[in-house]
C-alpha positions in Angstrom: 1.3 31.1 -118.7 4.1 33.4 -118.8 4.6 36.8 -120.8 7.3 39.4 -122.3 8.0 42.0 -124.5 10.3 41.4 -127.2 10.4 44.0 -129.9 7.5 46.1 -129.1 5.9 43.1 -129.0 3.6 41.5 -125.9 3.9 37.5 -126.1 1.9 35.4 -123.8 3.3 31.6 -124.0 1.0 28.8 -122.9 -1.4 26.0 -123.8 -4.4 27.8 -124.0 -8.1 27.2 -125.4 -8.9 30.3 -127.2 -11.8 33.0 -128.5 -10.4 35.7 -130.8 -11.9 39.0 -132.8 -8.5 39.9 -134.0 -6.6 38.9 -136.6 -7.2 35.4 -138.2 -9.5 35.4 -135.2 -12.0 32.5 -134.2 -11.7 29.9 -131.6 -8.4 27.6 -131.8 -6.0 25.9 -129.5 -3.2 28.0 -129.7 0.2 28.1 -128.0 1.2 31.9 -127.9 -0.9 35.3 -128.2 0.8 38.3 -129.3 0.2 42.1 -129.2 2.4 43.7 -131.8 3.3 47.8 -131.6 2.6 49.0 -135.1 3.7 52.7 -136.5 0.8 55.2 -136.3 1.0 55.4 -139.7 1.0 51.8 -140.5 -1.5 50.6 -143.5 -1.0 47.0 -144.6 -3.4 45.6 -146.4 -2.5 41.9 -145.6 -2.4 41.7 -141.4 -2.7 38.3 -141.7 0.8 38.0 -143.5 2.1 40.5 -141.9 1.9 38.9 -138.4 3.2 35.6 -139.6 6.3 37.3 -141.1 6.1 38.9 -137.4 6.2 35.7 -135.5 8.6 33.6 -137.7 11.2 36.5 -137.2 10.7 36.5 -133.3 10.3 32.6 -133.4 7.0 32.2 -132.1 5.7 29.2 -131.3 2.4 28.2 -133.8 -0.4 28.2 -133.8 -1.0 31.8 -132.2 -3.5 34.4 -132.1 -2.1 38.2 -132.7 -3.0 41.7 -132.6 -1.9 45.1 -133.8 -2.1 48.1 -131.8 -0.2 51.7 -132.7 -0.3 51.9 -128.9 3.3 51.6 -127.0 4.0 48.4 -125.3 5.2 50.9 -122.3 1.3 51.8 -121.9 0.9 48.1 -121.6 -1.6 47.8 -118.6 -1.7 44.0 -116.7 -4.3 43.5 -113.6 -4.7 40.3 -112.1 -7.4 39.0 -110.0 -7.0 35.5 -108.6 -7.5 33.3 -111.6 -7.8 36.2 -114.3 -5.1 38.1 -115.6 -5.6 40.9 -117.7 -3.7 42.3 -120.6 -4.8 46.0 -122.1 -3.6 48.6 -124.8 -5.7 51.7 -125.2 -5.3 54.1 -128.2 -8.2 56.3 -128.2 -6.8 59.1 -130.0 -8.6 58.3 -133.5 -12.6 57.0 -132.4 -14.1 58.1 -135.7 -14.6 56.1 -138.6 -12.5 57.8 -140.8 -9.4 57.5 -138.2 -8.1 54.5 -136.4 -7.7 53.9 -132.6 -7.6 50.7 -131.0 -8.2 49.2 -127.6 -7.1 45.4 -127.4 -7.9 43.8 -124.2 -6.4 40.1 -123.5 -7.7 37.6 -120.7 -6.3 34.8 -119.7 -7.8 32.3 -116.8 -6.3 29.4 -115.2 -8.9 27.4 -115.1 -11.9 26.3 -117.5 -14.1 28.4 -119.4 -17.7 26.8 -120.7 -18.1 27.7 -124.6 -20.8 30.2 -123.3 -18.6 31.8 -120.6 -15.9 32.7 -123.1 -18.4 34.4 -125.7 -20.0 36.3 -122.1 -16.3 37.2 -121.7 -16.5 39.1 -124.7 -19.7 40.6 -123.9 -18.8 41.6 -120.3 -15.0 42.7 -121.4 -16.8 45.0 -124.1 -19.0 46.6 -121.6 -16.3 47.2 -119.1 -14.7 48.9 -121.6 -17.5 51.2 -123.2 -18.6 52.1 -119.3 -14.5 52.9 -118.6 -14.5 55.1 -121.4 -17.7 56.7 -120.5 -16.4 57.1 -116.6 -13.6 58.8 -118.0 -15.6 61.4 -119.7 -15.3 60.4 -123.6 -18.6 60.6 -125.5 -17.8 56.9 -127.3 -17.6 53.5 -126.4 -14.9 52.2 -128.6 -12.8 52.8 -131.5 -12.8 51.1 -134.8 -10.4 48.6 -134.6 -11.1 47.3 -130.7 -10.3 43.3 -130.4 -10.5 40.8 -127.4 -9.2 37.4 -126.9 -10.0 35.0 -124.0 -8.2 32.8 -123.6 -8.1 29.9 -121.0 -5.1 27.3 -119.6 -7.3 24.4 -119.0 -6.2 24.2 -115.1 -8.6 22.0 -113.3 -10.4 24.4 -111.3 -11.7 27.1 -111.2 -14.5 25.8 -114.0 -16.5 29.0 -115.2 -19.9 28.2 -116.7 -20.6 31.8 -116.7 -18.7 35.5 -117.4 -22.2 37.7 -117.3 -21.7 41.0 -114.8 -23.6 39.8 -112.1 -21.3 36.6 -111.5 -17.6 36.2 -110.1 -15.8 35.9 -113.0 -18.5 38.8 -114.8 -16.9 41.1 -111.7 -13.1 40.3 -112.1 -13.4 41.2 -116.1 -15.0 44.2 -115.0 -12.8 45.0 -112.6 -9.6 44.4 -114.5 -10.8 45.6 -117.7 -11.3 49.3 -116.4 -8.5 48.9 -114.6 -6.5 48.2 -117.9 -8.2 51.0 -119.5 -7.4 53.5 -117.3 -3.9 52.2 -116.7 -3.0 52.1 -120.5 -4.5 55.5 -121.2 -2.8 56.9 -117.9 -5.6 58.2 -116.2 
């Protein structure tokens, strides 16, 4: 895996098996992951088309998963714990259903994750996000447009069967997501 920031876009490249709740999400084999900063007043009704145009302009390798955020890439927080690297951009200025805020979480594993562990990682990352927000004194556990991507690079070791909070993998998710939320919010 390698990553860079180009034109307000986090670009993560590699050969991944991934699961995404973002734009054009689902389960796929991909070679790029994007997290792109948009303007605060962004209101594009065709986000998939917008991301395709962006990917083409940045010459992004396809297939890819992409996320959008109004959070500056200056607030991107990257945390690594052994085989897990977590990327977080957190914006919480508008947590109500009527105004938008976004917390994007990208988990990248050097190893193999079972299908069940991929889903479990989404759950554990969401729990960690919620607990972090509550620990920081907020009275909500997320925003209206939060997303999670879980990706693995298909390295022979480790093989991760489960991702619940009581597992080693789950503990790493909780630690890195919590660090990412707090770091991105600069708290």
